[in-house]
N, C-alpha and C positions, 0 to 999 in steps of 0.2 A: 614677897620675895626675900629669900634668905640673904644674909651678909656675904656668904661665899659666892652665891650667884651674882650678887651686885658687884663684888670685887672682880670676878672673872669678866663680867660685862664691861666694867670700867677699864680693865686691862686691854680688852679687845678694841674698845673705842680708841684708847690712847695709841695702840699699835696701828690702827687704821689711819689715825690722824698723822702719825709719824711717817707712814709710808706715803700718804698723800702729800705731805710737805716735801718729802724727798723727790717724789715724782714731779711736783711743781718746780722745784729748784732745778731739776735736770732739764725740764722743758724750757725754763727761762734761760738756762745756759746754752741750750741748743739754738734758741731763737736769737740770743745775743751773738752767738758765733755766726749764724747765717747772716745777721745784719752787718756784722763786721766784714764778712767776706764780700757782701754786696757793696758796702761802702768803699772797700778797697778797689773793687772792680770799677766802680763809677769814677773814683779818683784817678785810677790809672788811665781810663779812657779819656777823661778830661785833660790829664797831663799830656797825653799823646796828641790831642787835638790842639791844645794851647800851651806849649812848653814855656814860652816867654812869660805868659801870665802866671803860670805856676811858680816859676823861679822868682818872679817879682813879689808874688804873694808870700813866698817863703822868707824872702829877705825882710819884708815889712813885718811879718809876724815875729821873726827873730829879733829885730830891733825893738819892737814893742815889749816883748817878754824880757829882754835884757835890761831895758830901761826900768822895769818894775823892781828889779832886784839889786841894782847898784846905784850908787850916788850918781847924779847927773854928769859930773866931770869924768869920773872913771868909766861910766857907761858910754859916754861919747867916744872916749879913746878906744875902749875895747870893742865898741859897736862897729867902728870903722874897720878894724881888723877882721871882725867876724863877718861884716858885710862883704868885705873883699873876698874872704874865704867862701862865703855862700855864693857870691857872684861867680867865682871860679868854678865852684861845684855846679852851679846852674848852667854856666857856659859849657861845661863838659857834658852835662845831660843834654843840652840843646844840640851840641855837636854830634853826640851819639844818635840822637833822634834824627838829625839831618842826614847823617851817614846812612841810617836805615832807610830814610826816604829816597836818598840817591840810589841805593842798591835796588830798592823796589822799582824806581823809575828805570834803572838799567835793565832789570828783568822784564819790565813791561815793554821796553824798546826791543829787546831781543825777541820777545814773544811776538810783537807786532811784525818785526822783520821776518820771522819764521813763517807767520801766517801769510804775509805778502808773497814770500817765495813760494809757498804752497799754492796760492792763488795764481801766480804767474805760471807755475808748472801745469796747473789744471787748464788754464787758458791755452797754453802752448800745446798740450795734449789734444784739446778740442780742435785747435786750428790744424794740427797735423791730420787728425781724423777727417776733418772737412775737406782738406786738400786731397787726401787719399781717395775719399768718396767722389770728389769732383773729377779726379783723373780717371777713376774707374768708369764713371758715367760717360765721360767724354770718349773714352776708348770704346765703350759699348755703343754710343751714338755713332761714332765713326764706323764701327763694324756694321751697324745696322744700315747706315747710308751706303757703304760700299756694297753690301749684299743687295740692297734695294736697287742701286744703280745697275748692278749686274743683272738682276732679274728684269729690270725695265729694258735693258739692252737685249736680253734674250727674247723678251716679248716683242720688241720692235723687229728683231731679226726674223722671228717666226711670222710676224704679220706680213712682212715683205718677202718671206720665204728665202731669206738669204742664209746660206750656210757657211 
Protein backbone atom coordinates (compact mmCIF):
# COMPACT_ATOMS: atom_id res chain seq x y z
CA UNK A 1 0.00 0.00 0.00
CA UNK A 2 1.38 3.37 -0.96
CA UNK A 3 1.84 6.27 1.44
CA UNK A 4 -0.84 8.33 -0.34
CA UNK A 5 -3.42 5.60 0.03
CA UNK A 6 -2.41 5.05 3.64
CA UNK A 7 -2.76 8.80 4.38
CA UNK A 8 -6.16 8.96 2.63
CA UNK A 9 -7.37 5.92 4.56
CA UNK A 10 -6.10 7.43 7.81
CA UNK A 11 -7.96 10.69 7.06
CA UNK A 12 -11.19 8.80 6.33
CA UNK A 13 -10.88 6.84 9.59
CA UNK A 14 -10.31 10.05 11.56
CA UNK A 15 -13.29 11.72 9.86
CA UNK A 16 -15.48 8.70 10.72
CA UNK A 17 -14.30 8.76 14.31
CA UNK A 18 -15.04 12.49 14.55
CA UNK A 19 -18.54 12.06 13.14
CA UNK A 20 -19.17 9.12 15.49
CA UNK A 21 -18.01 11.20 18.48
CA UNK A 22 -20.33 14.04 17.39
CA UNK A 23 -23.25 11.63 17.01
CA UNK A 24 -22.59 10.12 20.48
CA UNK A 25 -22.40 13.58 22.05
CA UNK A 26 -25.70 14.53 20.42
CA UNK A 27 -27.31 11.28 21.61
CA UNK A 28 -26.01 11.86 25.12
CA UNK A 29 -27.38 15.41 25.07
CA UNK A 30 -30.79 14.19 23.90
CA UNK A 31 -30.97 11.48 26.55
CA UNK A 32 -29.87 13.95 29.24
CA UNK A 33 -32.58 16.36 28.08
CA UNK A 34 -35.22 13.60 28.15
CA UNK A 35 -34.07 12.55 31.62
CA UNK A 36 -34.26 16.13 32.87
CA UNK A 37 -37.80 16.54 31.50
CA UNK A 38 -38.88 13.26 33.12
CA UNK A 39 -37.30 14.26 36.45
CA UNK A 40 -39.06 17.64 36.30
CA UNK A 41 -42.41 15.96 35.61
CA UNK A 42 -41.94 13.51 38.49
CA UNK A 43 -40.94 16.32 40.87
CA UNK A 44 -43.94 18.42 39.82
CA UNK A 45 -46.29 15.48 40.38
CA UNK A 46 -44.73 14.80 43.80
CA UNK A 47 -44.95 18.48 44.74
CA UNK A 48 -48.65 18.57 43.81
CA UNK A 49 -49.36 15.44 45.84
CA UNK A 50 -47.23 16.47 48.86
CA UNK A 51 -46.88 20.27 48.97
CA UNK A 52 -46.02 20.50 52.67
CA UNK A 53 -43.33 17.83 52.42
CA UNK A 54 -41.83 19.58 49.39
CA UNK A 55 -41.66 22.93 51.16
CA UNK A 56 -40.20 21.40 54.32
CA UNK A 57 -37.57 19.56 52.26
CA UNK A 58 -36.67 22.79 50.48
CA UNK A 59 -36.24 24.61 53.79
CA UNK A 60 -34.04 21.84 55.21
CA UNK A 61 -31.92 21.69 52.05
CA UNK A 62 -31.50 25.49 52.09
CA UNK A 63 -30.44 25.46 55.73
CA UNK A 64 -27.91 22.69 55.13
CA UNK A 65 -26.41 24.35 52.07
CA UNK A 66 -26.22 27.72 53.80
CA UNK A 67 -24.48 26.18 56.79
CA UNK A 68 -21.75 24.76 54.56
CA UNK A 69 -20.67 28.15 53.22
CA UNK A 70 -20.83 30.50 56.21
CA UNK A 71 -19.49 30.56 59.71
CA UNK A 72 -21.93 29.00 62.18
CA UNK A 73 -22.96 32.26 63.90
CA UNK A 74 -23.51 34.16 60.65
CA UNK A 75 -25.17 31.10 59.18
CA UNK A 76 -27.61 30.89 62.07
CA UNK A 77 -28.56 34.55 61.73
CA UNK A 78 -28.97 34.45 57.98
CA UNK A 79 -30.53 31.02 57.97
CA UNK A 80 -33.38 32.22 60.16
CA UNK A 81 -34.18 35.01 57.70
CA UNK A 82 -33.82 32.69 54.73
CA UNK A 83 -35.91 30.02 56.42
CA UNK A 84 -38.64 32.58 57.07
CA UNK A 85 -38.49 33.66 53.42
CA UNK A 86 -38.60 30.06 52.26
CA UNK A 87 -41.45 29.32 54.63
CA UNK A 88 -43.36 32.30 53.22
CA UNK A 89 -42.65 31.09 49.70
CA UNK A 90 -43.72 27.58 50.67
CA UNK A 91 -46.92 28.84 52.24
CA UNK A 92 -47.69 30.83 49.08
CA UNK A 93 -47.14 27.70 47.02
CA UNK A 94 -49.34 25.68 49.36
CA UNK A 95 -52.05 28.36 49.28
CA UNK A 96 -51.96 28.38 45.49
CA UNK A 97 -52.20 24.60 45.45
CA UNK A 98 -55.08 24.64 47.95
CA UNK A 99 -56.87 27.32 45.91
CA UNK A 100 -56.53 25.11 42.86
CA UNK A 101 -57.93 22.16 44.82
CA UNK A 102 -60.82 24.34 46.07
CA UNK A 103 -61.59 25.41 42.51
CA UNK A 104 -61.47 21.80 41.33
CA UNK A 105 -63.82 20.79 44.16
CA UNK A 106 -66.15 23.65 43.23
CA UNK A 107 -66.18 22.51 39.61
CA UNK A 108 -66.82 18.92 40.71
CA UNK A 109 -69.70 20.12 42.90
CA UNK A 110 -71.20 22.10 40.04
CA UNK A 111 -70.82 19.10 37.74
CA UNK A 112 -72.49 16.84 40.32
CA UNK A 113 -75.31 19.34 40.77
CA UNK A 114 -75.79 19.51 36.99
CA UNK A 115 -75.87 15.71 36.71
CA UNK A 116 -78.35 15.48 39.57
CA UNK A 117 -80.57 18.05 37.85
CA UNK A 118 -80.33 16.05 34.61
CA UNK A 119 -81.27 12.88 36.49
CA UNK A 120 -84.23 14.63 38.15
CA UNK A 121 -85.40 15.96 34.78
CA UNK A 122 -85.15 12.49 33.28
CA UNK A 123 -87.11 10.94 36.18
CA UNK A 124 -89.72 13.70 35.91
CA UNK A 125 -90.08 13.08 32.17
CA UNK A 126 -90.54 9.35 32.74
CA UNK A 127 -93.13 9.98 35.47
CA UNK A 128 -95.08 12.31 33.16
CA UNK A 129 -94.93 9.73 30.39
CA UNK A 130 -96.15 6.98 32.75
CA UNK A 131 -98.99 9.22 34.05
CA UNK A 132 -100.00 10.10 30.47
CA UNK A 133 -99.95 6.41 29.47
CA UNK A 134 -101.99 5.46 32.56
CA UNK A 135 -104.62 8.12 31.79
CA UNK A 136 -104.80 6.95 28.18
CA UNK A 137 -105.24 3.31 29.21
CA UNK A 138 -107.82 4.24 31.85
CA UNK A 139 -109.81 6.19 29.25
CA UNK A 140 -109.61 3.27 26.83
CA UNK A 141 -110.68 0.84 29.55
CA UNK A 142 -113.59 3.15 30.45
CA UNK A 143 -114.62 3.37 26.81
CA UNK A 144 -114.34 -0.40 26.44
CA UNK A 145 -116.46 -0.92 29.59
CA UNK A 146 -119.08 1.57 28.39
CA UNK A 147 -119.24 -0.10 24.97
CA UNK A 148 -119.39 -3.56 26.53
CA UNK A 149 -122.17 -2.44 28.89
CA UNK A 150 -124.13 -1.00 25.99
CA UNK A 151 -123.67 -4.17 23.95
CA UNK A 152 -124.72 -6.35 26.90
CA UNK A 153 -127.76 -4.13 27.38
CA UNK A 154 -128.67 -4.50 23.71
CA UNK A 155 -128.22 -8.26 23.92
CA UNK A 156 -130.47 -8.48 26.99
CA UNK A 157 -133.10 -6.35 25.28
CA UNK A 158 -132.97 -8.53 22.18
CA UNK A 159 -133.20 -11.65 24.30
CA UNK A 160 -136.35 -10.37 25.93
CA UNK A 161 -137.43 -8.66 22.72
CA UNK A 162 -137.86 -5.34 24.37
CA UNK A 163 -137.62 -2.35 22.08
